[in-house]
C-alpha positions in Angstrom: 81.0 35.7 -34.9 78.1 35.3 -32.6 74.6 35.8 -33.8 72.6 38.3 -31.7 69.5 36.1 -32.0 71.0 32.9 -31.0 70.4 31.6 -27.5 71.2 28.3 -25.8 68.3 26.0 -26.6 67.1 23.7 -23.9 66.6 20.1 -25.2 66.0 18.3 -22.0 62.7 17.7 -20.2 62.4 19.4 -16.8 60.4 16.5 -15.3 61.9 13.3 -16.6 65.3 14.6 -17.8 65.0 12.9 -21.3 66.9 14.6 -24.1 64.7 15.4 -27.1 66.0 15.8 -30.6 64.9 19.4 -31.2 63.9 22.3 -29.1 60.4 22.5 -30.6 59.5 19.1 -29.2 59.4 20.6 -25.8 56.3 22.4 -24.6 56.3 25.2 -22.2 53.8 24.8 -19.3 53.9 27.0 -16.2 57.4 28.2 -16.9 58.8 24.7 -17.4 59.7 22.7 -20.5 58.2 19.2 -20.8 58.4 16.4 -23.4 55.3 14.8 -24.9 55.0 12.0 -22.4 55.3 14.3 -19.4 52.7 16.7 -21.0 50.3 13.8 -21.4 50.8 12.8 -17.8 50.4 16.3 -16.5 47.2 16.8 -18.5 45.8 13.5 -17.2 46.7 14.5 -13.6 45.0 17.9 -14.1 41.8 16.3 -15.5 41.7 14.0 -12.4 42.2 17.0 -10.2 39.3 18.8 -11.9 37.0 15.8 -11.7 37.8 14.8 -8.1 38.6 18.0 -6.3 36.7 20.7 -8.2 33.6 18.9 -9.5 33.5 16.3 -6.7 32.9 13.4 -9.0 34.0 10.2 -7.2 35.6 7.2 -8.9 33.4 4.2 -9.6 35.7 2.0 -7.4 35.2 4.4 -4.5 31.5 4.4 -4.9 31.4 0.6 -5.0 33.4 0.4 -1.7 31.1 2.9 -0.1 28.0 1.0 -1.2 29.5 -2.3 0.1 30.2 -0.6 3.5 26.6 0.7 3.7 25.3 -2.7 2.8 27.3 -4.3 5.6 26.2 -1.7 8.1 22.6 -2.2 7.1 22.9 -6.0 7.4 24.4 -5.6 10.9 21.6 -3.3 11.8 19.0 -5.7 10.5 20.5 -8.5 12.6 20.4 -6.5 15.8 16.8 -5.1 15.3 13.9 -7.5 15.8 11.7 -8.2 12.8 9.2 -5.3 12.9 6.3 -5.1 10.5 4.5 -1.8 10.2 0.8 -2.0 11.2 -1.6 -1.8 8.4 -4.4 -3.6 6.7 -3.4 -7.1 5.8 -4.9 -8.5 2.7 -5.7 -12.2 2.4 -5.0 -12.3 -1.3 -1.9 -11.0 -3.0 -3.1 -11.5 -6.5 -5.5 -9.3 -8.6 -8.5 -8.2 -6.6 -11.8 -9.7 -7.7 -14.1 -7.2 -9.4 -17.6 -7.6 -8.2 -20.5 -5.7 -9.8 -18.8 -2.6 -11.0 -16.7 -2.1 -7.9 -19.4 -1.8 -5.3 -17.1 -2.5 -2.4 -14.4 -0.7 -0.5 -11.1 -1.5 -2.2 -7.8 -2.1 -0.3 -6.5 1.3 -1.4 -9.6 3.0 0.0 -9.1 1.0 3.2 -5.5 2.2 3.4 -6.7 5.8 2.9 -9.2 5.4 5.7 -6.5 3.8 7.9 -4.1 6.8 7.4 -6.9 9.2 8.2 -7.8 7.4 11.4 -4.1 7.1 12.5 -3.8 10.8 11.7 -6.7 11.6 13.9 -4.9 9.8 16.8 -6.2 6.3 16.8 -3.9 3.3 17.3 -3.7 0.6 14.6 -6.0 -1.9 16.4 -8.9 0.5 16.9 -8.4 2.0 13.4 -8.7 -1.5 11.9 -11.8 -2.2 13.9 -13.4 1.1 12.8 -12.6 0.3 9.2 -14.3 -3.1 9.6 -17.3 -1.4 11.0 -17.4 1.1 8.1 -17.2 -1.8 5.6 -20.2 -3.5 7.3 -22.1 -0.2 7.2 -21.3 0.1 3.5 -22.5 -3.5 2.9 -25.8 -2.6 4.5 -26.0 0.6 2.4 -25.5 -1.5 -0.7 -28.3 -3.9 0.3 -30.7 -0.9 0.8 -29.6 0.6 -2.5 -30.2 -2.7 -4.4 -33.8 -2.6 -3.3 -34.4 0.9 -4.5 -32.1 1.3 -7.5 -32.4 -0.9 -10.6 -29.4 -0.1 -12.8 -25.9 -1.2 -11.8 -24.3 2.1 -13.0 -26.7 4.2 -10.9 -26.0 1.8 -7.9 -22.3 2.4 -8.3 -22.7 6.2 -8.4 -24.8 6.2 -5.3 -22.4 3.8 -3.5 -19.5 6.2 -4.2 -21.6 9.2 -3.0 -22.4 7.4 0.3 -18.7 6.4 0.6 -17.7 10.1 0.1 -20.2 11.2 2.7 -18.9 8.6 5.2 -15.3 9.9 4.6 -16.4 13.5 5.2 -18.1 12.4 8.5 -14.9 10.6 9.5 -12.8 13.7 8.9 -15.2 15.9 10.9 -15.1 13.3 13.7 -18.8 12.7 13.8 -18.7 9.1 12.8 -18.3 6.6 15.6 
């Protein structure tokens, strides 16, 4: 007598064809029955698909290849181009700047700010450097005059910064030659 609930049980994997001991060791995925090994591989492939195609996360090896190619291209480009240094204010000393009397001098950073302003106004690098040298000389003369009238170093520093600010404002307005 045939049982009405009985059905032919599949015990072979659809992908690899391995025979499993019992029907319950096969898992149903997308209409097919797969063994544990094939399910593991299928999940791994799906994770890779999600990472690479959906989230666009590249593999580390691919990134390293890409970086190496970019490095080679950059080296080729650097060999073909002549050595070009951007114009700017060249400092004689590379170490720590010497602090003289509470900073009563135009620092290298301030010179760079002035240089950028002058280049922005349309001067070329040579004339901009000449004008910055002239401004430094004017500021030295201002400091000498201030030393005669002002006694305290802190007040001298404040006045120097005020004069420097005025000079920068004149430079922006275009009145300073």
